[in-house]
C-alpha positions as CSV (number, residue, x, y, z in Angstrom):
1,M,0.0,-0.1,0.3
2,D,1.4,3.5,-0.8
3,I,-0.9,6.1,1.0
4,G,-0.7,9.1,-1.4
5,C,0.6,7.4,-4.3
6,N,0.4,10.2,-6.9
7,D,1.2,8.6,-10.4
8,G,1.9,5.4,-9.0
9,S,5.7,5.4,-10.3
10,F,7.2,5.2,-7.1
11,T,4.5,3.0,-5.9
12,A,5.6,1.0,-9.2
13,K,9.0,0.7,-8.1
14,I,8.5,-0.2,-4.8
15,A,6.3,-2.9,-5.6
16,E,9.3,-4.2,-7.9
17,I,11.8,-4.1,-5.1
18,T,9.4,-6.0,-2.8
19,K,8.0,-8.3,-5.4
20,A,4.4,-7.7,-4.3
21,K,2.0,-9.9,-5.8
22,K,-0.8,-7.3,-5.1
23,T,-0.4,-3.3,-5.2
24,Y,-2.7,-0.7,-3.7
25,G,-2.7,3.2,-3.7
26,I,-4.7,5.6,-2.1
27,E,-5.2,9.2,-3.7
28,V,-7.2,12.4,-3.2
29,D,-6.4,13.5,-6.9
30,I,-8.8,11.4,-9.6
31,N,-6.0,12.6,-12.2
32,Q,-3.0,11.3,-10.4
33,A,-5.5,8.0,-9.3
34,N,-6.3,7.6,-13.1
35,A,-2.3,7.6,-14.2
36,T,-1.9,5.1,-11.1
37,I,-3.8,2.9,-12.9
38,Q,-2.2,3.0,-15.7
39,Q,1.2,1.7,-13.5
40,G,-0.9,-1.4,-12.5
41,V,-1.9,-0.2,-8.9
42,R,-5.5,-0.5,-7.3
43,V,-5.8,2.8,-6.3
44,K,-8.6,4.5,-4.2
45,I,-9.4,8.0,-4.2
46,C,-9.6,9.2,-0.6
47,D,-9.5,12.2,1.8
48,L,-6.4,11.3,4.1
49,N,-8.0,13.1,7.0
50,K,-10.7,10.4,6.7
51,P,-10.9,7.0,7.4
52,F,-9.3,5.0,4.8
53,P,-11.5,2.3,2.4
54,F,-9.8,-1.1,3.4
55,E,-10.3,-3.9,5.7
56,N,-8.5,-4.0,9.0
57,N,-5.3,-6.1,9.1
58,F,-4.9,-5.9,5.3
59,F,-1.5,-5.0,4.3
60,D,2.2,-6.6,4.6
61,I,3.7,-3.1,3.7
62,I,2.7,0.7,3.8
63,T,4.8,3.5,2.5
64,A,4.0,6.9,2.0
65,N,6.6,9.4,0.7
66,Q,6.4,13.1,1.3
67,V,2.4,13.0,2.7
68,V,2.0,13.3,6.2
69,E,3.2,16.9,5.9
70,H,0.1,17.9,3.6
71,L,-2.8,16.4,6.4
72,Y,-4.1,18.2,9.3
73,D,-5.3,14.5,11.2
74,H,-2.6,13.3,11.7
75,D,-4.4,10.8,14.6
76,N,-6.7,9.8,11.8
77,F,-3.4,8.9,9.5
78,F,-1.6,7.0,12.4
79,G,-4.4,5.7,13.4
80,E,-5.8,4.3,10.2
81,M,-2.3,3.0,9.2
82,R,-2.3,1.0,12.2
83,R,-5.9,-0.5,11.5
84,I,-5.2,-1.5,7.8
85,L,-1.5,-3.0,8.7
86,K,-1.1,-6.6,9.4
87,K,0.6,-7.6,12.9
88,G,4.0,-8.0,11.7
89,G,3.3,-5.5,8.8
90,F,6.0,-3.2,7.7
91,F,5.5,0.7,7.2
92,K,8.0,3.4,6.1
93,I,7.4,7.4,6.0
94,S,9.5,9.8,4.4
95,T,8.8,13.6,5.5
96,L,10.5,17.1,5.2
97,N,12.2,17.7,8.6
98,L,11.3,20.8,10.8
99,C,15.0,20.2,12.4
100,A,16.7,20.7,9.0
101,W,19.5,23.5,9.3
102,H,17.9,25.8,6.7
103,N,14.3,26.0,8.6
104,I,16.9,26.5,11.5
105,A,18.1,29.4,9.6
106,F,15.5,30.9,8.4
107,T,13.9,30.9,11.9
108,I,17.3,32.6,13.2
109,L,16.8,35.0,10.7
110,G,13.4,35.8,11.5
111,M,11.8,34.3,8.4
112,Q,9.4,31.8,7.9
113,P,10.9,28.0,7.0
114,P,10.2,27.3,3.5
115,G,8.8,24.4,4.5
116,M,6.2,25.4,6.2
117,H,3.1,26.7,3.9
118,L,1.1,29.8,5.0
119,C,-0.7,29.9,1.7
120,K,-0.3,28.7,-1.8
121,V,3.0,31.1,-2.4
122,Q,6.0,31.4,0.1
123,M,5.2,34.1,2.7
124,G,7.7,35.6,5.2
125,N,10.7,34.9,3.6
126,F,13.0,35.9,0.4
127,L,11.2,33.2,-1.6
128,Y,7.7,35.7,-1.4
129,G,5.3,34.9,-4.4
130,T,7.1,31.2,-5.0
131,E,4.2,28.6,-5.8
132,T,4.0,26.0,-2.7
133,H,2.9,22.5,-2.1
134,G,0.5,22.9,0.4
135,H,2.7,21.6,3.5
136,I,0.4,21.8,6.5
137,K,2.6,20.8,9.2
138,L,6.1,19.4,9.4
139,F,7.4,17.4,12.0
140,S,11.0,17.3,14.0
141,P,12.7,13.7,13.9
142,K,11.7,13.1,17.5
143,A,8.1,13.9,17.1
144,L,7.7,11.5,14.1
145,R,8.8,8.8,15.9
146,D,6.8,9.6,18.9
147,I,3.6,10.0,17.1
148,A,4.2,6.3,15.7
149,K,4.9,5.0,18.6
150,Y,1.9,6.6,20.6
151,Y,-0.2,4.7,17.9
152,G,1.7,1.3,18.9
153,F,4.0,0.9,16.6
154,T,7.7,-0.5,17.1
155,I,10.1,1.9,15.5
156,G,13.0,0.9,13.6
157,R,15.6,2.8,11.8
158,M,15.6,6.6,11.2
159,R,17.6,8.1,8.0
160,G,18.0,11.2,6.9
161,S,18.5,12.6,3.2
162,G,20.1,15.6,1.6
163,Y,21.6,18.4,3.9
164,Y,21.3,21.9,2.7
165,P,23.3,23.8,1.2
166,L,25.6,21.0,0.2
167,I,24.8,19.5,-2.7
168,G,26.1,15.6,-4.2
169,P,28.4,13.5,-2.2
170,L,28.7,16.0,0.8
171,A,25.4,16.4,1.1
172,F,24.9,12.7,1.0
173,F,28.0,11.9,4.0
174,F,26.5,14.5,6.2
175,S,23.1,13.6,6.0
176,K,24.0,10.1,7.4
177,L,26.3,11.7,10.1
178,D,23.4,14.1,10.9
179,K,20.5,12.6,10.0
180,T,18.8,15.2,13.0
181,H,19.1,18.0,10.6
182,S,18.7,16.7,7.0
183,V,16.4,17.8,4.5
184,Y,14.4,14.6,4.7
185,I,13.6,12.5,7.7
186,M,12.5,8.9,7.2
187,I,11.4,5.9,9.6
188,S,10.6,2.4,9.3
189,G,9.2,0.4,11.7
190,Y,6.3,-2.8,12.7
191,K,3.1,-3.1,14.0
């Protein structure tokens, strides 16, 4: 299951890697859902702030890549993810990191961090007027782990990716060394 499967391209890659016999997705955008169907994914259209349209204990693996920052009801998201994941099932969540160094720098300078969107364009920083992607909430690494634990998940690895303003191998190296301040954070675990 890929929660927030977009056009299904990431979902199809994960299905191939995991050798999934059946692949599912949830998507709010009907056009993206139609594109996902073309990838061979069974997709349901659903607002992720509402109950998920699947039975209890249905999935072995759940992914959510760059989704949770777009939601306002994280209690629903984590509760529903727990409900539809089988006992012993695996999950992986990736999201922007509130504690990334660039977010800290913007805040120290008295500006709005660029990943914390106030409306459809950037406000409160030098990117003023640039289109945003609808981020509602950002997580610190500890908060992401804590909410998953609160909903009964056993947390495995936490990883980081990206390290602004560095690029290439330097960004890769520092995101592994200091994942707490990387651009993206990923947690995995089990039910």
